[in-house]
ROKOLDREN-822031 format. One record per atom (N, C-alpha, C, O, CB): residue in one letter; y, z, x. Coordinates in steps of 0.02 Angstrom, whole numbers, plus 50000, padded with zeros to 5 digits. Each point is the difference from the previous one (the first is absolute). Glycine has a CB too. Layout:
BEGIN
AYZX...
***
This chain:
BEGIN
X549585701053423X500204995050045X499785001750051X499985005850017X500854991149938X498934997150086X499825000350076X500574998750020X500424996749969X498485000050043X501155006150050X500554998450079X499934994950009X499414998950011X500555009250055X500404986749934X499854993250042X499795000150061X500035005250033X500704990849913X499044998350079X499725000650052X500634998550072X500384995149993X498335001449926X501345006550128X500444999250045X499824995550039X499515001650034X500825007749956X499964983850021X499904995850044X500714996050061X500574998749980X498375000649911X500915000150152X500684997950037X500124991250007X499704995349974X500155017150102X500634987849964X500034992350004X499604995850048X499964993949997X501095008749971X498625001650082X499614997450078X499705006550007X500155005349972X500714985750100X498535007149985X499755004750024X500265006350038X499765005650004X499674985649984X501075006450035X500515004850042X500645004149975X500265004850029X499394987050044X500545005149863X500514999949967X499755004749953X499425000149981X501074988850045X500095016349950X500165006749930X500454998549962X500544999850029X499275009350028X500224989349871X500754996749966X500105008449991X499705005350009X500194979549907X500725012750062X500715007750005X499625005249946X499875005950008X501634986350001X498365003249927X499615005449954X499465002650028X499745004649967X500544990249941X499525004150134X499315002750031X500225005350031X499725005449989X499644984650030X501215009750029X500285004450039X500295006849956X499765005650012X500504983650070X500335009649859X500305004549980X499795002749926X500395003049964X500434992250119X498645003749904X499275002349954X499625006050023X500015005949984X499784982249996X499845007950067X499235001150030X499925005250049X499555004250004X500264984449983X500675010450047X499905003750088X500065006049998X499785003350048X500714988950015X499805011049885X500115007050013X501125000650011X500404995849980X497875005650101X501855003849947X500685002349991X500245004450066X499565002550034X500234997449832X500645000750144X500085005450062X500805003949982X500484996349988X498744994850121X500865016149889X500535003049983X500215002750057X499655002850042X500074998649852X500954997850108X500375001450073X500405006149974X500085002349943X500074984550118X500135015450008X500395007049971X500275002150053X499705003050044X499615001249869X501664993250088X500335002550063X500385005249992X500215000649943X499794989650097X500285015850017X500345004249978X500385001050072X499705001350052X499535003649838X501574994050105X500645001350058X500315005849994X500145000849941X500144988650062X499975016750043X500055005449998X500384999850063X499834997950055X499215006049871X501825000150040X500414998950072X500305005049974X500055001149940X500114986950113X500095016050004X500395008249982X500395000250077X499734997850050X499175010849857X501754994250091X500624999450046X500375006749978X500135001549942X500014984250066X499975017550038X500545005949989X500334999150056X499754998550054X499675010249884X501024991950052X500425002850057X500695005650004X500155001549942X499384987050079X500775013750011X500575004949986X500354998450082X499734998650054X499625012649841X501294989850086X500654998750041X500545005750014X500355002049954X499474986949996X500245013650115X500385004450006X500494999250048X499924998850060X499305006649898X501574995649994X500484998450056X500235003450020X500345003649964X499854989850014X499785008150094X500155007850049X500954998950008X500305004350033X498194996650070X501744995749877X500854998550007X500315006649986X500564999650025X499474987849930X499925017050024X500395007049996X499555004550033X500285004950025X500334993449865X498835001350116X499495007750023X499934998750072X499955004950036X499184997349851X500854990850146X500015000650068X500564995750047X500335002550045X498455000049926X501244990350006X500554996950024X499914992449946X499484997549978X500585009250171X500694991149843X500024993549950X499764995450016X500144998350057X500635003849910X498804993750000X499684993250029X499225001650006X499574995650006X501565000650068X498745010849923X499214999850009X499515000649942X500175004149957X500145000650143X499074991949891X499825000249938X499285000550007X499844996050044X501134998049910X498545008950025X499194998150015X499744998449935X500365001449952X499415006550147X499654989249889X499694998449964X499184999250003X499664998050047X501464998949940X498685005249947X499164998750024X499674996049946X500314999649947X499535011950116X499534985249940X499774995949944X499425002549988X499815004550036X500744985749985X499035007349925X499255001150001X499794996249970X500235001149944X499705008250067X499674985249985X499834995349961X499085001649998X499725001350053X501534989449981X498325009049894X499474998149996X499704995449981X499865000449940X500295006650066X499614987250028X499704994049953X499235000349978X499645004150028X501204988750034X498925003449894X499464998849975X499784992049967X500434996349975X499805016750016X499234985550012X499954994149965X499164998150003X499694999550053X501684996649978X498365002949906X499364998849998X499924995649960X500384999449952X499345009550077X499564985549987X499594996149938X499474999749999X499595000250046X501014994349944X499325004949940X499125001050002X499814994049942X500374998049954X499485017950073X499564982249987X499744993849963X499265001349981X499605002650039X501214989250027X499055006549883X499435002149968X499434992749990X500115000950059X500745010049875X498914986150059X499694995849989X499464998449980X499564999150042X501015001150003X499264998749871X499314999749984X499994990949976X500354996349966X499445019349990X499624983850084X499814992250000X499284997549990X499545002150034X501374997550041X498994995249870X499504996750004X499824993250011X500494996549991X499505011649962X499474988450062X499944994949994X499504995249954X499504997250023X501005007150071X499674995449854X499284996449944X500054993850018X500454996450021X499535009949865X499404993350100X499554992850019X500444993249973X500244999249944X498455007850036X501344989150069X500574993949959X499734994950021X499645000950049X501505003649950X498924988049972X499614993549986X500654994650035X500615000350009X498515003849853X500284990650152X500754994650000X499394995449986X499405001349994X501865001550107X499234989049893X499814995049961X499764994450068X500404999450047X500515003849829X498584993750125X500044992550049X500504995449946X499874998449942X498655001350126X502124998949974X500334994249962X499514993550006X500234995549965X501035009350063X497994993050013X499684994650003X499405000649954X499624995349984X500825002650129X499535008149867X499465001149946X500155007449970X499765005450017X499264986650047X501505006249884X500095006549970X499685001649923X500075005349969X501014994050106X498594995549904X499845001549927X499214997749985X499914993950007X501435004049957X498275004650023X499354997349975X499984994549938X500484997549971X499145014150069X499824987649952X499894994449950X500145001349937X500164995449961X499085001050101X500725010149919X500405003949940X500645001549976X500195002849949X499065000550075X501234992650052X500635000749995X500265009450038X500575002450004X499304986449868X499625013550143X500345007450019X500125001450065X499624997750042X499865006549872X501024999450103X500135001450068X499325002850054X499645004949997X501614997849944X498794992250100X499425004850048X500215004950049X500044997150054X499314993649943X500805015350010X500195005950019X499545002050057X499415001749999X501075000949887X499914996850157X499705001450089X500045006750027X500494999650037X499944989449997X499395016049971X500125006650019X500365000450059X499704997350046X499375005849901X501605000050074X500385000450061X499605005250042X500064999050061X501134998049885X498445008050038X499685005050062X499705005649949X499914999049940X501084999450178X498875007849917X500025004249973X500465004549968X500415001950040X498924994850016X500765005749886X500725003549980X499815008149961X499485001349971X501194984550001X499825018250036X499775006249964X500565002349948X500524996950005X498765006850103X500705000649847X500305001149938X500125008050030X500455002649967X498924987649926X500405013750152X500245005050029X500455002250029X499955000150061X499414998649931X501195003549980X500595004750056X499805000050089X499505003050019X500655007149865X500214986950158X500195001350068X500485005949999X500534997149990X499324990650045X500345020149969X500685001750026X499915000950064X499495000850033X500945004149874X500404994850112X500374999650077X500525001649990X500324997449954X499244994850096X500715012749991X500595002850000X500294999250071X499654998550049X500005009349856X501174993650099X500294997950057X500595002249999X500454997549967X498964993950046X500645014650032X500505006150027X500514996550039X499814995350034X499305014349977X501614992449989X500454998850043X500525006050020X499965004549959X499834984149995X500575012450086X500435003349967X500165006650095X499685002250048X499694994949760X501305003150165X500445004950073X500495004749956X500165000049940X500004989150171X500005015549949X500535004649987X500435000650070X499754998050053X499505008649851X501274995650093X500525000850057X500425006049986X500265000949945X499814986750075X499995016950034X500515003249984X500594997750089X499874998150057X499225013749833X501474989750075X500625000050042X500605005850002X500295002249951X499424986250029X500375013250089X500445006349997X500544996350071X499834997650054X499085015349894X501814988150018X500344998350019X500625003150031X500494997349975X498884996749963X500805010850107X500625004550004X500584997150057X499824997150051X499335013649915X501524990450020X500424996150037X500695003949980X500245002549949X499014985250054X500975011350073X500465005650024X500854991549992X499914994450025X498875019150101X501644987749849X500584994750014X500565005150004X500125005849984X499464982849948X500815004050111X500715003550023X500434994349997X499834994850028X499785014650054X501004991149885X500364994449999X500915002549993X500245002349948X498504990349992X501595006650112X500535003549997X500654996650053X499924999350061X499175011449903X501514987750000X500634997850030X500475006550030X500165005149969X499784984149942X500225009150154X500465002850027X500534997250031X499984995950046X499275010049955X501374997149966X500634996850030X500244992749974X500474996650019X499175010150083X499894992249849X500134992149974X499954996150042X500384995249997X500285006749935X498904998450120X499814993550041X499365001950029X499844994750027X501355001150003X498385008149981X499535004150044X499435000849927X500065004749961X500945003250154X498574987749877X499405001549943X499065000150023X499564995850009X501494997049909X498995013950084X499215001850010X499624998949966X500224999249943X499975007150096X499194993149968X499264999949936X499595000550050X500074998250059X500124993549834X499065012750066X499654999350035X499405002549947X500205003349953X500594997250163X498424998049889X499495002349965X499605001850051X500004997450056X500114996549845X499455011650077X499355000850025X499524998449924X500234998449945X500175011650170X499134990649897X499464998449949X499335001050021X499804997650053X500894994749905X498885011749997X499215001950008X499824994949952X500344997349956X499555016250073X499344985549991X499744995349930X499265002550014X499725001950051X501154985049935X498915012349950X499165002050032X499654994849922X500165000649941X499895017550138X499464977349953X499684995349937X499165001650029X499764999950057X501414987849916X498465013849951X499435001349983X499774993649944X500215000449942X500045013450090X499444982349982X499584994849958X498984998450014X499654996750039X501844997149968X498405010549939X499394998949975X499584996949958X500135000549940X500205005550094X499064989949987X499624996449964X499735003749941X499825005750016X499964988150083X500145004949844X499565004749957X499274998649971X499685002849955X501434999950018X498714991450071X499474997549977X499724996450066X499904993949998X500525005349873X499455004350189X499824995850052X499334997450005X499814997950055X500995007649993X498764994549896X499554997950003X499345001750064X499544996250015X501384997049913X499195012050094X499455002350046X500204996250077X499594997450037X499395003749852X501724999350123X500194997750056X500115004650021X499995003749951X500314987650036X499805011650055X500015009950045X500714997350032X500395004750007X498025001350051X501824988349960X500714998550036X500295000049923X500325005149985X499504986650148X500145005149834X500514996949956X500035007849953X500515000849968X499164982850033X499895020949996X500205006549957X500505005050027X500235004849969X498674994349989X501254998650123X500515003850016X500754996949995X500224994450010X498875010850058X501165000049915X500794998549974X500424995650061X499895000850060X500155012049865X500244984550060X500544995750049X500555002950012X500484998349966X499204992449999X500405013150074X500615004650016X500554997950063X499764998550055X499375010949901X501464990650037X500684998650048X500265006049986X499775003949958X500524983450038X500265014050043X500485003150023X500495001550044X499824999950058X499585000649897X501185000950036X500424999350046X500735003149996X500015005549972X499274985250039X501285007250008X500595002050035X500514993450017X499894996350048X499355014150001X501234989049914X500404994750006X500755004850035X500055006150003X499284984649878X501135004750140X500695002650022X500584995849990X499774994350004X499645011350076X501174993849909X500684996049982X500655003550027X500175005749981X499264990249909X500965000150158X500435001949997X500574994650019X499904995450040X499445015049969X501254990949957X500274993949992X500785002350026X500195005749983X498934988749910X501245002250139X500745001150012X500324996249992X499664995050014X500225010450043X500954991749918X500394996649989X500705000450016X500225005449979X498994993649962X501194997950085X500715002150017X500524994849959X500034994050009X499575010850119X500764998649832X500414996149986X499764992449931X500334995849970X500085010150177X498894995849854X499914993649977X499934995050022X499924994749971X500455008949981X499654997850129X499964991950036X499364999350049X499624995450015X501795003449989X498655008050014X499104999850055X499615004449965X500195003949957X500194995450175X499034999949889X499415002749937X499465000550052X499944995550041X500354997749830X499275012750129X499474999350051X499515004749948X500275004149962X500434994350179X498615000949860X499335003149967X499685000150051X500114996050046X499815000549845X499595008450112X499415002150039X499395001849951X500075005549973X500734999150122X498864993449895X499385003049967X499445001050056X499994998850061X500294995049821X499175009250065X499235002850052X499595002449962X500145004249956X500314999550140X499004994049915X499225001849953X499515002050026X499764997250050X500394995849891X499675010650040X499395004550033X499365001549921X499995003549949X501125004850168X498524987249909X499604997349946X499155003950011X499955000950060X500934985749938X498795014649984X499485002349997X499374997149952X500035000949939X500785007750099X498594987749994X499644996149956X499165002050023X499785000750057X501314988849929X498505011249939X499295004750013X499694994450030X499415001050014X500415008349885X500454983650119X499284994850037X499855001250048X499444998550019X500734993349947X500445012650091X499874999750073X499825005850012X499985004649959X500734987850074X499035007950056X499585006350005X500585008050012X500594998850008X498244991650057X501045014149935X500545006050011X500704998850045X500595001249989X498325006050004X500784990250055X500504998850043X500344995050011X500304999450054X499225006649978X500534988249905X500254993749986X500305000649941X500224994649980X499004999650080X500875010049906X500075000649919X500854996350000X500164994449978X498935019649985X501254990150061X500514998850008X500494993550047X499794996750047X499755015149917X500954987950013X500304996150040X500734999249982X500135000849940X498794994250080X501665003450029X500674999449989X500174991650005X499784995150030X500455018050021X500324988449899X500254992649980X500925002349999X500285003149954X498384991249950X501625003550150X500685001450004X500484993549958X499634995949974X500045011450153X500834991749866X500464994549974X500915000650032X500335005049986X498714995449888X501164995950153X500725000049996X500434994849978X499954994550027X499835011950048X500714994749874X500354995449980X501125001550016X500405004749997X498114993549899X501514995550117X500845002250013X500224994249962X499674994850003X500475011250127X500284994349841X500584994749951X500755002950067X500135005050034X499284996249769X500994989450180X500575002049983X500434996049948X499804994749977X500075010250130X500734997749877X500364997249928X500684996350034X500515003350005X499085008049894X500384981850126X500614997950018X500465000549968X500555002050018X499014992850025X500235003249891X500714998349976X500555006749994X500614999950009X498754989849919X500195016050053X500575008550003X500314999750047X500145005750019X499255002549942X500924985550094X500325003950048X500445000249995X500145000349940X499404998850115X500945001049981X500765000549972X500314991850037X500554997749985X499665019550017X499264979050051X500164994650028X499874993149970X500184994350015X499705013150069X499624996049855X499904995849974X500144996649922X499704995449972X499755008850122X501094999749886X500415000249951X500354991049967X499974997549944X500255017050124X500124982850002X500064993949983X499474994949985X500214994349990X500635008950064X498604997749942X499434996549980X499684999349930X499734995449971X500165007650133X500275004649877X499815003449928X500114995249957X499484999149969X500825012150050X500104985249962X500054994949951X499504996550002X499784997849946X501225001850055X498674998650063X499624992950000X499255003650014X499514999249964X501544990450093X498975014149993X499285003749999X500135007449978X500415003750028X499074988950072X500085009649839X500445005549968X499465004350017X500105006049989X500724989349911X498585002950128X499525007050021X499344998550078X499434998149986X500645005549845X500054997150212X499554997550069X499745007650029X500265004950025X500584982550018X498415010149938X499585006750052X499624998350027X499624995849975X500425011649975X499854995250120X499374996050034X499375009850001X500145005049967X500864980150152X498645014349910X499805003049976X499194997850050X499914994350022X501115007349855X498385005250133X499544997550052X499445006349990X500285005550001X500674987250093X498455007549899X499555003850011X499204999850036X499634995150006X501185006449909X499125003850101X499064999650022X499795006249999X500255005550014X499704985350069X499675007749902X499405005549993X499295000049978X499934994849967X500975009250018X498574999050015X499335000850021X499625001849931X500075005449972X500244998450156X499364992149853X499645002949921X499304999750036X499834997750055X500954996649820X498765009750062X499104999950027X499784999649937X500275001549947X499545006450162X499414988849909X499485000949939X499385004249998X499845000750059X500514989049929X499365012449986X499135004150003X499514996449972X499415001949999X500975009049987X499944980949977X499624996749957X499414996450057X500284995550031X500815002649862X498255002750127X499594999650047X499684994849978X499555001449961X500425009250077X500134981949976X499584994349972X500345001049917X499874995249965X498775005250130X501595002849883X500074998649912X499635004649964X500165002349945X499924985750063X499305013750033X499335005549978X499935004850023X499945005449971X499534988450014X500505005050079X499775005350054X500095004149988X500594999949982X499474996650083X499625012249927X500295004449996X499735006750066X499394999950003X500834994349857X499995009650175X499625004950038X499674996250061X499495002350027X500295005349866X500494987050126X499614995550071X500015003850053X499814997950054X500534991249922X499855016150017X499705005050084X499535003149977X499795004350039X501194999250029X498624995949861X499345001950002X499434994450014X499994995549959X500475013249966X499094991150124X499324995149998X499665000749923X499965005349969X499734996850174X500134992949839X499414999349941X499424995450000X499944994750031X500925008149909X498744999950020X499224998550008X499954995149947X500435000649955X499075011050087X500034982949951X499784995849955X499294997049986X499604999350047X501454999649978X498835000149933X499174996450001X500014993850015X500394996149973X499175010049944X499974992050132X500234995950032X499344996250015X499855002150055X501225004249982X498364988349940X499564998250010X499395004149990X500175005549978X500554988450077X498635005649951X499395004250005X499344997050038X499944995750043X500535008849848X499144999250079X499254997450055X499625001349961X500045004849962X500084997650151X499354992949889X499315002849981X499495002550028X499794997250051X500474997249897X499505009850033X499495005250025X499364998849964X499984997949942X500895011050082X498574992550018X499234998849971X499674991849993X500374995250007X499965016349919X499104987850063X499664994850013X499774997349928X500024994349977X499665010150145X500125000649854X499585000449925X500345004149950X499935006149996X498974993350061X501474997049904X500205005249959X500835000850019X500265005149979X498425001150016X501784988850048X500655000750028X500555001449973X500194997749946X499404996750104X500765010149989X500655004349957X500604997750037X500195001750056X499195010249910X500854984249997X500725001450026X500655006350006X500235002349948X499364987450017X500585011850081X500595004850009X500594998050021X500164997150052X499145009549968X501044995449927X500774997750057X500245003250048X499785005750009X500624990749913X500115001250120X500375002250060X500535001449990X500344996549962X499174998450095X500825012249982X500795001450004X500154998750068X499655002550045X500445006549867X500454986750102X500154997650060X501005003649995X500305001449948X498484984650060X501415014450041X501005001450003X500384993749989X500094994750030X499895014550069X500204993349852X500524997049950X500684998150061X500054997850058X499525011149808X500904993550075X500854998550038X499955006450058X499915006049988X501034989349882X499115002650171X500115005450068X500825002749985X500504997449974X498594994950137X500715015549927X500565003249970X500775001050050X500045005150035X498885001049892X501364991550074X500595001450050X500815005649999X500585000149980X498834987450025X500255015350021X500585008049995X500624996450030X500425004550003X498705008050030X501154982049989X500544996450030X500244997649935X500624999750001X498964997150120X500205001549831X500324995449952X500765004649961X499935005349969X498624987750006X501965004550034X500635003749994X500374994349934X499704996249962X500435010150194X500474994949848X500504997249950X500094992450014X500154998050056X500505013549934X499264984949966X500354990950020X500995002149996X500245003549956X498434985649947X501695008150145X500564999550004X500354993049998X499704994950017X500065015350033X500894990049928X500314995150011X500725002950018X500305004949979X498904987649948X500975002550122X500805001550034X500474993149960X499984994150017X499555011850139X500924997549780X500474995349969X500764998950025X500405004650009X498874998649900X500874989750102X500875000150018X500174996049959X499704995549970X500465006150144X500415000649885X500414996249954X500844999149995X500315005349995X498664998049954X501304992150051X500854998650019X500094997449943X499624995749977X500585001850147X500285004549847X500194996549947X500945000949976X500325005050013X498184996849953X501764992250000X500525001349996X500204997049907X499724995849965X500415004150198X500285003249829X500545001049910X500504998250006X500435002250039X499275006749918X500384983949979X500744997750010X500394998149942X499864994449980X499795001850121X500575005349884X500504998349912X500704997450038X500325001650049X499215010949844X500514982350049X500584995250032X500294996349905X499724997549951X499504998050222X501515006549851X500304997949925X499765002549938X499904996749949X500264994050100X499745016549960X499575002549964X499574997249941X500025002549944X500695004450098X498924988149975X499584997149992X499334997750009X499564998749959X501285002250036X499204998850070X499414995750034X499725007550064X500265002450050X500474980349937X498665018549977X499665007250063X499324994750011X499644996449966X500745020349974X499714985750145X499674995650038X499535006550044X500335004750023X500734983149980X498105012250009X499725005350017X499554996250074X499714995049980X500305012349875X499894993450197X499614996950036X499605006650032X500235005750003X500554982450013X498455009250011X499845004950043X499574996450042X499794994749977X500365015049951X499654992250134X499624996650069X499325008249986X500285005350013X501164986350111X497955009249858X499625004550001X499624998650074X500244996150041X499755005549820X499645000550144X499314999650054X499605006950009X500235005550016X500424985450059X498655007249908X499475007250000X499534998150057X499804994450016X500155009049846X499965000550156X499365003050079X499535004149962X500175005849991X500694996750126X498294994549848X499665004549988X499495000750052X499764995450033X500565003349855X499475009550120X499535000950041X499585003749965X500075002149942X500534996650151X498815002549954X499315005749965X499814997549960X499635003949969X500645005550040X499764983349957X499664997249949X499465001149991X499714997250047X500834996649959X498995009449952X499275000350000X499624992649982X500054997249945X500145015850019X499454984650089X499494995050018X499525001650005X500075006150000X500444989250039X498805003449969X499604998850031X499935000650095X500444997750036X499594996549840X499545008350144X500034998550065X499474997450024X499475002450020X501205004949989X499624985049986X499594992150006X499905000550071X499614995850024X500984995549882X499745014150147X499884997850091X499145003150013X499564998450039X502055004550018X498465002349885X499245005150030X499344993649992X499954996549949X500475019349985X499194983950115X499414993150020X499405004349954X499915006150002X500434987850157X499265000649798X499415004149983X499335004950014X499615003349965X500924989150005X499575006250100X499545004650050X500125006749977X499495003249988X500564989750117X500565010249885X500295007249993X499295003249937X499765005449983X501994991150039X498154995649960X499515006149951X500585002149932X499795004549964X499395002950165X501634989349847X500215003749930X499814995349956X500074994250020X500925012750010X498704994249896X500054997149969X500544999649937X499834998049945X499185002650116X501555001349952X500504998049956X500565000150046X500055005250031X499494999049859X500834991950120X500504998250050X500465006949970X500055000649939X499874983350086X500415021250021X500255004849987X500904996949987X500284995550030X498615013150042X501344995449877X500714999250008X500535004050030X500055006049987X499604989349932X500745001850118X500515001950054X500674998549987X500204996749953X498995001850121X501145004349971X500944999049965X500124997250081X500165003450049X500405009849835X499324980250113X500154993850059X500444996149971X500444998050039X498505000950014X501104999449894X500164992249971X500864999349992X500435003749977X498294995849942X501314995350105X500904999150005X500384994549970X499844994150005X500025010450098X500764998049861X500154993349961X500784999950016X500185005350025X498834994849866X501454995750103X500524999249978X500394996949929X499674998449951X500045002750161X500834998549891X500394996649954X500595000549990X500265005049975X498984995149989X501114994350055X500494996550005X500474997349917X499704998049950X499504999150177X501485003549877X500174994749940X500865002649967X500215005850002X498174992649955X501944996750019X500475001249982X500125000949907X499614996949965X500574997750164X500385009749837X499835000149937X500764999749994X500385002250043X498385003949931X501434990849965X500674999349995X500024998049913X499604995649983X500695000450164X500145006749803X500324999949946X500624998149980X500445003150030X498905002849976X500884990049952X500604997149975X500225004049933X499535001949966X500134986350087X500905013249927X500105001849915X500884999050013X500375002250044X498395009249907X501364984249989X500504996549979X500315003849916X499674999849948X499704988250135X501095014249922X500185002849920X500644996349982X500234999150056X499285013749956X500834985349956X500424996949975X500105001349915X499614999349953X500144993150153X501035010249897X500185003649912X500754996450003X500445000850043X498875014649940X500694979849951X500404997249989X500265002149908X499844995849957X499664995350161X500795013949865X500125003249932X499395002649974X499775005250025X501124987549950X498895005249991X499265000149946X499324997450031X499435001749984X501364995449914X499484997050166X499564995350009X499725006550065X500315005050020X500294979149934X498785013450063X499655003150070X499434997050020X499544998249964X500815011950012X499714989350098X499554997950042X499735001350067X500294999750054X500114994949881X498845007550047X499755002450070X499354996450003X499634998949952X500935013250055X499354986050064X499504997550042X499895001250069X500374999650049X499784993749879X499035008950060X499795002850050X499264997950051X499435000549978X501305007349941X499404990450139X499474996450029X499655003150069X500435000250044X500194989949900X498785012150076X499615004350049X499644993550049X499724994849982X500015017649924X500384990350154X499444994250048X499885003750041X500425002950033X499934986149963X498845012050010X499675004650053X499444994750059X499524996749980X500525015249909X500144988550168X499514996150054X499745004250039X500385004350021X500174986449986X498795009550015X499565007050036X499514994650044X500054993949993X499875018249893X499654990850156X499804998250034X499525007550049X500215005050028X500834983349944X498175008550015X499815005450027X499484998750064X499894994050006X500375011449876X499554996950144X499644999350062X499265003750026X500125005850019X501114992249998X498375001049986X499205004350031X500285000650054X500294995350027X498595000449928X501055012350077X500255000350080X499085003050017X499674995750031X502175008949975X497974998649986X499275001050019X499625001549933X500295002749953X499995002150168X499074993449877X499475001249963X499225001450034X499464999349971X501334993749952X499335009050149X499465000150024X499234996949995X499475003049996X501335004250006X499324986849999X499564996649976X499784995650076X500444998750041X500085001549816X498864998150153X499694996250064X500514993650019X500214996049958X498435007150004X501504997050109X500404993750014X499604992549980X499544997750033X501035009950070X499654990049852X499794993349990X499864993850055X500444998550040X500145005749865X498874992750092X500024995850049X500624995050009X500274998750054X498545003149930X501394995349949X500534997350007X500565001249959X499944999149939X499384994550104X501405009149991X500595002049984X500054998549923X499935004249957X500534994150165X499644996849871X500264998749924X499525004749969X500295001249947X500144985750050X499255015050001X499365002649949X500345007950002X499855004049955X498794987150081X501685010350004X500315007550001X500394998549934X500204994849975X499935009350165X499925004349837X500485001949951X500675002050027X500514999949965X498555003449967X500944998550127X500755004650030X500344995150001X499814994950030X499925014150046X500844991549892X500574997550013X500014997049942X500594999349984X499494999950132X499564998649842X500234997649956X499985004949926X499965006149993X499754982850084X500325006749883X500385002649913X499425005249995X499495000150034X501104987249883X499615017650025X499385004549971X499874993749937X500434997049967X499955019350062X498834983349969X499774995249934X500194993250014X499754995749964X500425013249949X500234989350132X500164991050022X499304995049997X499625000750047X501395003750052X498844991749862X499414996350008X500234996150047X500584998049998X498895002449898X500144998250150X499874995850057X499424995050008X499435000749978X501105008350063X499684986749989X499394993950031X500104992449970X500514997449978X498505012550025X500514988450002X500204991350025X500464995849953X499965002349943X498864996950107X501514996549953X500204996449944X499794997349977X499564998750041X500965001549978X499304995449915X499834995049967X500544993449991X500484999649962X498805010149988X500524985950092X500634992349996X499664994949935X500294995249974X500035003450193X499055003749819X499764997349953X499464995050008X499755000650056X501245002349908X498744992550002X499534994550037X500254990750020X500394995449986X498695013849938X500564992150101X500074993450063X499974993349915X499585000149955X499355006150219X501534990149832X500034993649954X499774993950004X499824996349954X500905008150032X499294994450093X499954994550022X499625000650077X499885005550024X501204991149895X498754997950112X499824998550070X500515004050025X499935005350031X499544983149969X501275007649979X500674999850040X500145006850024X500205001150057X500294989549875X499405013750027X500015006449998X499785003550048X500275003550043X499714994849866X499224999650071X499715004350063X500164997050058X500025004350045X499044999649898X501054991250075X499974998050074X500805004850021X500015003350052X499214981349940X501345015149969X500875003850029X499685005749990X500345003950034X500894989649925X498095011450005X500185006050006X499805004550080X499654998050046X500245000449811X500385006350138X499605004750071X499455001050008X499715001449948X500945003850055X499014994850045X499384999450022X499665006649958X500305005250012X500024988350115X498965007649814X500095007349969X499225002550020X499524998849964X501484998949919X498955006150183X499495003350017X500125007650022X500425002150039X499184986549988X499955014649941X499925006749994X499625004150027X500015006149999X500304991049930X499164997250109X499635002450067X499584997150019X499694997149956X500465011150029X499604990950085X499454993050009X499715000749976X499844994150005X500105002850066X499595005649885X499414994849980X500314996249943X499684995349977X499245012350055X501694994149942X500104995349938X500344994550019X500504999950035X499545008649889X499544984650042X500264994650022X500734998949973X500165001949944X498664994050066X501635000950035X500574997149985X500194996749945X499584995749988X500315004550105X500594999749863X500214995749958X500534995350024X500234995749963X499425012349961
***
């Protein structure tokens, strides 16, 4: 029995039957392995109460492989205007050259990651009044691309290491203070710029635990005021750039040599210029908040926050073209700020077997660009400085004129001395 001829519904359309049964198949394989080992040692009896140590190690790996066996058999289509010959047979038109030979393609992706973390923790209460806590942490992470595809930079492991510490103190659950710092290193920066120091400080005061507050407790069950200020950092250069302190070369154009039997040779030019001063992007965060509970039913939280980001990685657009730089370097000069408020409300009521819970929250924030290194435009309104990030700006269309009367009563519309007034 002969195999039926395959034909489509049009010159560029293929039927589902054709795709499912004649074009080949793909085999996909995925695997994901995760492991975690941890050890905790309590030194309360060996050294001092409240002291513990913890060590963790993890190894993760994930890989995927796809093997495609594809072919494109000859197909035909029918012209709707001239579908059959005089004998009533379909007139099949060849869609183009096809092949019954399989073509093989394989795709691989995967990565593995190693994480190591060790910490020393302390938590102790003295005289039922003074609570002291502390943490010292060392961490190290390495992530490797298993299939970098001849990309030498992608073949190098991504590495981060650092230490962090926290110290907390509270007095009679009324006064709270907490100090933190992080000292983190990234392989993205030059040797003298790899580590950044990021401290923070937080304080809180629970007024409802004071003796003078007792007359208000039936109405206001809990009242806390808190505030914090801290600095954080990021080493993600433009989301993808690595080793920005190194200069790079790239293929750029070429030249034709000879008169007869000409030969074109590609050229090499400077790519990203190295910047040994590139360092951590930082953000100074501030927050003031209040927590309030009333009638043992209504809980309110409100916060005001402000953030100022500096050292944002942006192209150095102020460099003129006469310098001869093919690609604008990324430098730590961008600045942004963000401010806003955030609040939440929760109501809980129970009556016998009946319970009612209602929650709501609101967030309002506004950001503003402070500096972007772009040349000063001729017209001030074209500058992004002082404007929101990503805010669409421009002329507002008021619509089309509907009558001569509307034209006569509209403002003069003239954007250039060479444009005739309407």
